[in-house]
C-alpha positions as CSV (number, residue, x, y, z in Angstrom):
1,M,5.5,47.1,-7.3
2,A,7.6,44.3,-5.9
3,E,10.7,45.0,-3.9
4,Q,14.0,43.9,-5.2
5,M,15.8,41.6,-2.7
6,S,19.5,41.3,-2.8
7,G,20.0,38.9,0.2
8,P,19.6,35.2,0.4
9,I,16.2,33.7,-0.4
10,E,14.6,31.7,2.3
11,T,14.4,28.0,1.3
12,G,12.6,26.6,4.3
13,A,13.8,24.3,7.1
14,A,16.5,21.7,6.6
15,M,15.2,18.4,5.3
16,D,15.2,15.3,7.4
17,Y,16.1,12.8,4.8
18,S,16.1,9.7,7.0
19,E,12.5,10.5,8.0
20,H,11.6,11.0,4.3
21,E,13.0,7.5,3.5
22,K,11.1,5.9,6.4
23,T,7.8,7.5,5.3
24,Y,8.4,6.4,1.7
25,S,9.2,2.9,2.8
26,M,6.1,2.7,4.9
27,F,4.0,4.0,2.0
28,V,5.3,1.4,-0.4
29,T,4.8,-1.4,2.1
30,G,1.3,-0.3,2.8
31,A,0.5,0.0,-0.9
32,K,2.0,-3.5,-1.6
33,Y,-0.1,-5.2,1.2
34,S,-3.2,-3.3,0.2
35,V,-3.0,-4.6,-3.3
36,I,-2.4,-8.1,-2.1
37,I,-5.6,-7.9,0.1
38,M,-7.7,-6.4,-2.7
39,V,-6.7,-9.0,-5.2
40,A,-7.4,-11.8,-2.6
41,V,-10.8,-10.3,-1.9
42,L,-11.6,-10.2,-5.6
43,I,-10.6,-13.8,-6.2
44,A,-12.5,-14.9,-3.2
45,M,-15.6,-13.0,-4.3
46,A,-15.3,-14.6,-7.8
47,A,-15.1,-18.0,-6.2
48,F,-18.2,-17.3,-4.1
49,F,-20.4,-15.8,-6.8
50,F,-19.4,-17.8,-9.9
51,T,-18.9,-21.3,-8.4
52,S,-20.7,-23.5,-6.0
53,A,-17.9,-23.3,-3.4
54,G,-19.8,-21.4,-0.8
55,G,-19.0,-18.8,1.8
56,I,-16.7,-20.8,4.0
57,V,-14.6,-22.1,1.2
58,S,-14.3,-18.5,-0.3
59,F,-13.2,-17.2,3.1
60,L,-10.6,-19.9,3.5
61,L,-9.4,-19.1,-0.1
62,F,-9.1,-15.5,0.9
63,L,-7.0,-16.4,4.0
64,V,-4.8,-18.7,2.0
65,L,-4.2,-16.2,-0.8
66,S,-3.6,-13.3,1.6
67,I,-1.1,-15.2,3.8
68,G,0.6,-16.9,0.9
69,A,1.1,-13.7,-1.1
70,G,2.1,-11.8,2.1
71,I,4.9,-14.3,2.7
72,L,6.0,-14.2,-0.9
73,A,6.0,-10.3,-0.9
74,R,8.5,-10.0,1.9
């Protein structure tokens, strides 16, 4: 059977909340820029496959969309 404890229950180490906030901020920033890159890739792929724009124009479209959205997302 289980023992009955009457003393304090161990709750683990003290939390470093400033480190938690930094990690969360880095996660949100990484997620934001990852979504921007993925959307830019999809739009550039659509321009390449469904128009007669070509590979160079699609790549330039990707760069413009990535840089522009990155600047707006700051």
